[in-house]
N, C-alpha and C positions, 0 to 999 in steps of 0.2 A: 459603497458596500462595506460594512465593518466586518471583519473576520475574527473569530476567535483565536487567540494565541495558544500555542503548546506551552505547558509548562516547562521549565527549564530542567532539563536531566543531566546537565553536565557533570563530569566527574572533576571535582575541584581540589586543589591542592589541600584545602582544609576538610576535604571528606575522606581523608586516607583511613582514619580510624573507623569510619561507617563502612568503607569497602573492605576492611579487614574482618569487620563484624560478619559482613555476608559470606565472605570467604570461609569463616569458620563454620558457617550454617551448611553451605553445600555449593559445589561448582555450578550447578544450574543457575543461580542468582547471580554469579559473577558473570556469566555469559549474558544474562538477562540486562544487568547493568550497563554491560557495554553495547548492547542492542539498543538500549534507550537513548544513550548518548548519540549513536549513529542515526537512530530515528528523529532526533532533534535536528540534525543538520539536513537530512533529507527533507523533511518538513519545511524548513526555511527556504530550501531550493524550490519546492512546489509553490509555496505561499508567494515567493517573490516572482516566480514566472506568471502566477495568477494574476498578481497585481498589475505586472506590465501588460498582460494580455486585455485587461480590462481598460486600459489607457487608450484612447481614441487618437491621440497626437504622439506620433513617434517621429524622431529625425530620420529622414530618407535621403537617399544619394541622388544626385542628378541622373545618374545612369538607370534609376529604377523607373523612369518615364512617367506613368499615370501617378500622380501622387496619391490620390485618394485611395487608388487600388493597393499601392504599396503599402499604405498605411494599414490597410486591412490583412495585408499579407503579413507583415511584422507582428499584428496582434495574433493571428493564427499561429505563427511560429512560437510565440510564448505559451499560447494555451496549450499546444500539443505537448510541450515539456511539462506543462503543469499536470496535464492528464496522467502523462507516464510516471511522475514523481508522486502524485497522490496515490497512485494504484500501488506503487512500490512500497508506501507506508503501511499498506495493508498487510504486505508480505512481511515486513519487519515486525510488526504487532503479532503475527502468527508465530513468527520465530520466537518472539518473546515468550509466548504461551508454550510453545513446544519446549524450550530449554528451561525457562523459570518454572514449568509445571511439572518437570521431570518425566516427560514423555520420550526422553533420548536415551540411548543405550551408552555404555561406556566411551569417554573419549580420552584417548592418549596420544593423539597425534593430529596433525592437520588432515591427514586422510581420513581418519575417523570422524572429524569434524564435517569434511566435505560429504562424506557418506550420510551423515545425519540430516544435513541440509536438504539432500536429495529426498529424503523421506518426510521432510517438513512440507507437505502438501494437503491442500483442502478439496478433495474430491470423494465420491462416494465409495472409491476402491482403496483409499489410503488407509492403512492401520492407524494412523494418527487420529483421523476424523471419527473412525469406528469407535475407538477408545473414549474418546471425548463423548461421544453419544451414549456409550455404556454408563460412563460417569454421570451424565445428565438424567439418564433413567434412574439413578440412585438418588436424584435430588441434589446435585451439587449446583447451586444457585449462580456462582461466577461462571461456569461453563455454559449454563442455559443462556446467559447474556453473550458469551463468546459465539454461540451457534448463531444467535439473532443477528450479532453484529456482522458475521461472515455472510449470511445470507442476504444481507441488505447490500452488500457490496455491488450487487448488479441487479438492482430492483428496476421496474419498467421506466419509472420517471427519471432515475439517475444512473444510467448504465455505464458505470466507470469501467468495469472490467470488460464488457463488450467493445467500448471504443478503444481501449488500450489494445486489445486483440486485433482490433481492426487496423490499428496504426502499426503495429508490430509484424503481422502476418498477412493482412489483407489489402495492402496498397493504401491505407487511410481512407479519409472520407471527404466530403465535399462540404463547403460552406455556403450557405445560401447567399450571403452578402458576397462571395468572392466569385462566383459562377456566372461568367456573363454570357457565355455561349455554351450550349449542349448540342452536340451533333448526335443525332439519331441515325442508326445504321440497321437496316434490315435486309436480309438475304433471303430470296424467296426462290423455291423450287419452280422452273419454267413450266414443267408439265402439270403438277399439281396445285401451283399457288400457294402451296404450305410454307409457313416460315421455317426456313433452315437455321438462321441464327438471327439473334437480336441484340443490339448493344444494352438494352434493358437487362440482359442475363447477367452482365458484369459491371453494371452501374453502381458506384458505391453509394453508401448511405449518405443522405443529406441532412445536415443539421445546422442550426444558426448559432451565432455568437451568444444569444441569450440562452439557448439550451445549454451550451457549455458552461456559462458562468454559474446558472442555477445548480447545474450538477456539481461543479466544483465547490461552489460554496456550501452545499448540503454535505459533501463528503469532508471538507474541511473540519466542520464543527462535529461530525461524527467521529473523526480520529482523534481530535482533541480531547472529547468527552471519554472515549473508549481508552485511550492511553493513561488518563487519570485514574479511571476505574481499575485498569489492569496493574498500575503501579500500586495502588493500595491492596488490591487483591493478593498480590505476592508478597505483601508484608514490607515492601521497599520505602515505604513512607515513614516507618518507625522502627530502625533497627535495635532500638533499646528493648521494646516490647514487642519483638517480633512475632508475627502470626500470620502464616501462608494460609490462604482459604482453599486451596485445591493442589492436590499433587497425585500424579499418575503412578508414583512410586515413594510412599511415604518412608520406606525402610532404606532408601538410597544412603550409602555410606557417606558420612560427613568428612570434613577435613580437619576436625577438632585436633587431632595429633599432628597435624602437618605444620611446617614453618611457612608462614605467609611473608611474602615479598611484594610488596606494592610500590610501584614508582609511577609518577605523573610527570 
């Protein structure tokens, strides 16, 4: 399976002048640039785990016993990490929108930054999403794409967010290829014969290796395409002829009169 690669967003020594250009524009872009670099690292981790998870032959230890089952266990181990890291890529892209698009309040300390991160959430009650939807109603094209991108994070065919939630908070899920035995437990009331408890109540969801591979391949390419779109929409691809296509606060005070110190 051939996966799309994420464009290199590393901050290089020869990019200091470009960074200084962004700094002169606004602080939000400085944060966005740093987030893009962090996204690059996270995406590499996700893709590496995915690649290992697709391999059917792994070196196993003698103590693992059943070699075939151990092979599948190693695959699942890597795919679990890939699910979590790809999902985290969505969080980073959301933060890039939040800071690069000027949805944040003033940041003067680490405490302020942590407070802003807590506000960077995508649900029906978040002020961030409500503001984005207001701008969408005004016809902002890049933000229309943002809404579509995040709604697709958890579609029926490729439920990345659901699987992440299942892994982090609900005990995970089972793999068809790994489940050799399944014990059915039913507790019945002696008098009425009605079911008091069934192990079906707590049975985790079941998926296959193919389900995971299809889902991760889909989101891999979605993340790559959206990251490039977002990079361009924020004007980061051309610091000379800079033009940002969306901003929640166009009047934000810039840093033109500040002294810029940039070290890599």
